[in-house]
Each structure stands twice: as C-alpha cells, then as structure tokens.
N, C-alpha and C positions, 0 to 999 in steps of 0.2 A: 504494500500500500504506500501511497506517497507521503513523505514527511513534509515536503515543502513545495508550494506552488506559487509562482509569481505571475502576475498579469498586468500588462500595460504600464510597466515601470518606466518612468522618465525622470532622469536627473539632469537638470538644466540650470546651473548657476549662471545667471546673466543670459546671454543670447546663444551660447554654445551648448549643444547636447553632448554630455559626456557618457551617458548610459541610456540605452533605449532597448528594453526587452518586452516583446509582445506576450510571450507565453513560455513558461519553463516549469517542468515538473521533475522533482528529484525524489527518488525512492528511498525507503528506509534501509539502514544498515549497509550502505554503500560508501565507497571512497571515491570522490569526484576530484579530478585535477582540472584546474582552470589555467589555461595557457593562452599566450598571445603576446604581441609586441608590447614594449614599454609604452605606457600612456594610453593603452587601449580600453581601460575601464575595469580591469580585473579587481584591483583593490577596492574601487568604488562599489563594485558588485558585492563584495563581502561586507562592506560597511553598511550598505542598504539592508542586507539581510540581518546584520547585527543591530540594526536600528540606531546606528551611529551617524547616519546621513539620511536626511529626509528628502524623498523625491517629491517633485511637484504633482505627480499623480502615480497611482498604482495600488494594487492590492497584494497581500500575501496571506496565504493559508498556511499557518504554522502548526503542524500536528493537530489539525482540526479546528484551530482558532482562526476565524476570518478577520483580517486586519486591514483597515484602510490606512495606508502608511502616512499620507499627508496629515491625517486628522488624529493620529494616535496620541493619547494624553501621556503626561509624564509618568503617572502611576501605572497605567496600562502598559506603557513601553517597558518599564522596569520589570514587571512580572514576566513579560516575554523574554527579555534579555537574560533573566536568571535561568532560563532553560537552555541557554547557549554559553559557549566559552570561546574567547578569541585570543589567539597567540600571534603577536606581531613579529615583524622582521627583527626588530631590536627591542628585546624585553627590558622593561624597567624593573630594577630590583630595589625594594625598600631597604632602608638602612637598618637592617636587623638580621637575624639568623635565617638560614635556609628554611628551617621549620616554620618560623613566623611568617615568612613570605608566602608559603603554601597555605598556612592556616588563615591568612587575612580575610579571604572571602567568606569563610565559614563563620568567623567571629562576627563579621558585619551582619550575618544572617541569624545570629543569636543561637548558634548550635552549642550544645553543652561541651564542657572541656574533655570528658572522656571520649565522646564521639569524635571530636576534633582530633585528638591524639591518634585514635585508631585510623581515621581516614587519611590524615596527613602521612602517617607512617606507611600505610598501604600505597599511597600515591608516590612517595619517595622511593619505595621499594620497586615500584613499577618502572621508574626511570633510572634505577640503578644508583641512587644517591642517598639511601637511608643512612649510610655511614657519615654523611656530611650534614646531617640535620642541625647540628650545633654550630656549624661554620658560619662566619659572617658572609652574607650573600655577595657583598661587593668584592670579595676576594676570589670569586669563582672565575674560571675560564669562560670564554664565550660559549663554548659548547655546553658546559655545565649550567650556565645561566639559562640557556635556551631550554634545557631539560627541566630546570626548576619552573620555568614559565609553563611548560607542558604539564608538570605535576600540579601547578596552581590551577590550571584549567580542569585537569582530570579529577581533582578532589571535589569539584562541584557536581560531578556526575551529570554532565550536560547531555541533552538529547542531541545537540548539534555542536560539533567542534569545528571551528573556523581557523585555518592556519594561513597566514599571509606571508609567503616567502620565508618560512621559518628557518631554512638552512642556507640562505644565500650568503651569509657571512661565516660559515663554518668550514673547517677542513674536512677532507674526505672521511676520516675516522669518525668524527662527530656527526657527519651527515648519515653515515651508516647506522650509528647508534640511535639517532633520532628517528630514522625510518623504521628501525626494528621496534622501537618503543611504540611508534604510531600503529604499526601492524598489530602488536600485542593488545593495545587498547581496543582496536577495532574487533579483534577476534574474541577478546574477553567480554566486552560490554556491548558489542554490536552497535557501537556508536556510529552515527552518520557523520562523515568527515568531508569537508571541503578544503582543498589545499590549492592556493595560488603558487605557482612555481614557474621559474624560467628554465628549469632543468628538465628537458624532455625525457631524459633517461629516468629521472625520478618519477615523472608522471607514469611512465611505462611500468616501473617497478611497483609503485604503490596503488595506483588507481584501478578501479573496476570500470570506470567511465571517465571520459575526458570531454571538456568543453573548450571551444576555441572562440575567444572574444576578440574582435577587431573593430576599431573605430567605434567603440561603445555598443556594439551589437553582437548578439550571439550568432555566429556564422555557422557553426557546426557542432553537433554533439553526438557521441556514439560510444559503444563499448570500446575499451582501450585497444583491443586487437584490430577492430575495424577502423578505428580512428587513425591509427598509424599505418596500417597496411593498405586500406582502400579509401583514402580521403575523397569526399565527393565534390568539394569546391576547389576552384583554382587558388583561392586565397590560402586555404589550409595546405594545399600541395606546396605552394611557394614558401610558406612558413616552415613546414617540416623539412624542406630541402635546403633551407638556409638562404633562400633568395630574398626573403623579407627581413629587413634589418630590424633588430630588437635589442 
C-alpha cells in the first residue's frame, strides 16, 4: 500500500518554478534514491515532504492523512513531522555527549528516562557507536558524526526516513558503513527511506526504486534495474552516460 502520495506540488519562490510535481506515489517499506543534476530540485523535494518548505499549492497523503500543504497549521505540521526523520548532508552536533545528542528528540517529547536509555543504546548499537556514548560529540570524525545523526533519527522510530546526500563528505570506508547501517535499519524496521544522492553506484547498491528529477520535474521513475538498464527518456540516458553535467 502507498505510504506517500503527492499531487500538484508547486514550489515557486518569486517568478521561478523550482519544483513542479503533478503526481507521485511511493510505496511502503521501500528505499527510493533520488538522483539528478545539481540544482534540479532534489533537496527541495525532500524539504517539501518534511514540511520544511511550503509550496504555493499541493496536497500530500501521508500514511492516510490528507494534507493541504499551503494551509497546514503549525501544530498540525509538527504532528506530521514527528512521524519522519531527516538527516542532512552536514549534521549539526550539540555541544554535549554522543548519548545526549541521540536522546535530545526523545527528551523534547517527554519520554521517560528508562525508555530513553534503552532506545538510545539500541540506536547507538545499530550504528556501531555504543562504545562512544560518553564521548563529546564535537570530537567525532565526520563519518562518526554522520552515524550519530542517523542514530538520532533512528531513535525516533520514524515511519519515513529522509537522507539528503548523507555520505557526500565521507571517505569510502565510512560510506560503506553508513550504507550497511541504512540497509540494516530498512531490513529490521521496514522503514520507508528516501535518499538524495549524487553517487549513482550508491543508488544502485541501496535503492529498490530510483527517481530522476531534472529542472524541478520528475522525469522518470522505475525499479532500480530498469532505471539503469533501460532508461526511457533521453534526459535520463544523457544523465546516466555522463553527458549531462552535474
């Protein structure tokens, strides 16, 4: 069954349309990779879904909740946002321990201390950093910090996990670790995951389906094998062959 449906989405700050999606349906428990040239609207797409950016028009059906995005209120927006988690390209670490960074969202939600400890330890174990729980977060390497950001998302048990170029600044070893953790999360919790990536090999390794966004529009979407082996549009063919600069 579908997790997410978008209809008639238009993001237009000023006179320029930066995202225009007529119709999109994403199914539950899948990993979707979003690829396309720089500036094509991929990150905007994630921000609209995460309700961080308000379109001038559009509707979203989020796990059965029908939302009019331009008219969504502050309290209504927060309730939906709490069902998702967002991991950015450059994670911000709070000036405290690794444990407290991961626990922060649960504390704001009023979760009791014993539950927080259990869930934080489980999340840190998932990302391979349980032994670093007491370490100051600002002393982590880039790869470790990104895994803490992933644990901070995981601990909230989101229905939808949004990853915005999460490995673009990591070395190959940490990219491999991050990808394996992402696979484990998906297999263990059947979480629906959307990942924006510039790495086509990463899209092939991780995703069950891929979306190609170009000039603010969804040009093509298919299962990963079909997407790479039999692209239907000339734009996607050009992008996959390296003819389209990005």
